[in-house]
Phi, psi and omega in degrees: 000157180218143173209167184245139184299149180083007168127182185243035179284003183250025173073028176289149169280151177292151178299145184271203186246022182296148183280346179259130179245122187243133170261142174229112179260116183251144184296315189194157166247011189276052176189138180301333180303311183285336169298314181284333176294323179285322172302327176290317176299316181298319184291320178299324179292311171310312172309319184274359180078016190254151172282125175249127179244126189249150178214132176260108184281354175058030183079002186253100189301325181297313174303318181297315176301318176299311179305316181294327166300324171294316182298325178293322178300329182287344179088029178303155174264326176222144180252129164255136180222129169248096191291134171297323181209115182307332180267325189287337182278355184303325171301326175289327180284326177303312184299315173301320177298317181302318182284359181068033176260115177299143176246132175239116174270146175225143181086291184257109181281165171245152184289341178197163171101004180248148170280323176214157180235128176243116194196189180237153179284103180289324176299319184289328178302309185291329176294315180305307185291329178295319178294330181290313171309312178299321174305302186291333182282324179067198185305332185289330183068210187150200184235128186245128167255136185250113182266115183265165185279255185248143176295134179081342185288138184287325177298310169302316176306312193277329175297319181285324186293311180300315178299315189291318178300320180291316183293317183292327174294335177285332168079001180219027179233137181256131179254123172257119176285113177273190182296161168273120186247012173048042169062021183250133188294317186293329178292327182290320178298318176303307188298313185295336181290329176275320181295320182296330177288316182276340170236060185304335179264020182296138171259321183217147177248127176234124183244152182282003168210161181296325182301310177294320181298323174293328171296315177306308180311309172308318181288323181295320178295322181298333187256009181059034183256055178289348173292342179279115176289146182232137171218152182226199172212149177126334183070025176310131189297322182303322176288316179301320179300317187287321180297315183289337177281357181060044174271186177279009167279123194242343184192149171219175177231142181294137171209063182299113182288329186295312179298335181280322177298314180300312186296323176296317180297321177299324183288317182296322172295320178299316177293327176292337187261003180084012177287136173296133169239155180287157175294328181227126182247108182272117177280355176082153174219180181192151176272140171247116179216189192301332178299326190229358185310317186301334183281344180257351176298147182181195188257013179269163178296321173239156182289139173278129172299152177290140179281000000 
């Protein structure tokens, strides 16, 4: 069951009678990924017979710390946190620790204060896509424009590092680091309109998520540049369909948010039952390209990872 601190004015279901109470403080709901992350957590909590209390920080770390305090006041047993800022959320994590509440972070790790972290290897995601891009460019090499996520964010840093590692191993590809577009398609559209003018010789656009990559693809199509390849990360179904449709979109990496939310709740249940859990739990990823994209197409917002 699920409810939101402060009342049920958003159409939330009333809390159930589960013996386990889980709080979930999420960074934001302003993305399909985070909406589905919540849905996965809610489904797993219902399956476990647990109560899930949800709070949306709206991208404000101050609100997130206050939300965590509210969840603690409710008497939760385990706290799930998808942090707005891994450093800025430390006061909330310290309050949970003082209350004797175990913390499970998901998607974004924190430097300290969590019993366990459930996420994916973003370096590996970037590396998988980078290797596919390098293979596509082949011996001739080329020029890649990188559209980045958020400045200072661990996910953006890691997806960039893995990609650069793979591209630099090829030895004949130049990367131009573009602007931070905060994982938002409209920002990537604006950025790409400039990038295509200043980098007319671009061969590939790599974006830190599929939403931005699709924004870049839109601009490339509008400018008749079907010769430019595009790659992203997350396994957004719109991108998977584009890859399967044999467009210039060539690759993405799976980042199934429903499975991630489910795994986080199962980890919270394990902790509550006294089961030992790993400090870092990798939910796994895989490359999606033209060879296998048809097997991942479906009616979900993101491609589902194999169980």
